[in-house]
C-alpha positions in Angstrom: -2.3 -12.4 7.3 0.8 -13.9 7.7 3.3 -12.2 10.1 5.9 -11.6 7.3 4.8 -8.4 5.2 6.2 -6.5 3.3 6.5 -3.3 2.0 5.4 -2.8 -1.1 4.9 1.0 -1.6 4.9 4.2 0.5 2.8 6.8 0.1 2.0 10.5 1.4 -1.9 10.9 0.5 -3.9 8.4 2.6 -6.1 8.4 -0.7 -3.9 7.5 -2.9 -2.8 4.4 -0.5 -6.2 3.3 -0.6 -7.0 3.1 -4.7 -3.6 0.7 -4.6 -5.0 -1.4 -1.4 -8.0 -1.7 -4.3 -6.3 -3.0 -7.2 -4.5 -5.4 -5.1 -7.9 -7.0 -3.8 -9.1 -6.1 -7.4 -6.3 -8.9 -8.0 -6.8 -11.5 -5.5 -4.3 -10.0 -2.6 -4.7 -8.9 1.2 -3.2 -6.1 1.9 -2.7 -4.1 5.1 -2.6 -0.1 5.4 -0.3 1.3 7.7 0.5 4.5 9.2 -2.9 6.8 7.9 -4.3 7.1 11.4 -2.6 9.3 13.3 -4.4 11.4 15.5 -2.5 14.9 14.4 -3.1 15.6 11.1 0.5 17.6 10.4 2.4 13.9 11.1 0.1 12.1 7.8 1.3 14.3 5.5 5.5 13.4 6.7 6.5 11.8 2.6 5.9 8.5 2.4 4.5 7.5 6.7 1.7 5.5 4.8 3.1 1.9 4.1 0.7 -1.1 2.6 1.7 -3.9 2.7 1.5 -7.5 2.0 2.4 -10.7 2.7 5.6 -12.3 2.0 4.4 -14.5 -0.9 2.6 -12.1 -2.6 5.0 -9.6 -3.1 6.2 -9.7 -6.4 2.8 -10.0 -7.9 2.3 -7.0 -5.8 4.8 -4.9 -6.7 3.8 -6.4 -11.0 0.7 -4.7 -10.2 0.9 -1.7 -9.6 4.2 -0.4 -11.4 1.6 -1.6 -14.6 -1.6 0.3 -12.8 0.7 3.5 -12.8 2.6 3.1 -15.9 -0.6 3.3 -17.1 -2.6 6.1 -15.6 
């Protein structure tokens, strides 16, 4: 991944972050999840503590993919 990462979505649930990451991967977009692996479970419960990041050049496409998948739910 490039050093210029942009946050495409924030989550308070690691499972939802993982599902979104899979949707991006299925569309050919590499991503990384940050903030889900605290050794203190209470910190993981902080609202929108988990960030899904993509390379800057993939940002617009990733936003579109995630928005489309949310409207389909």
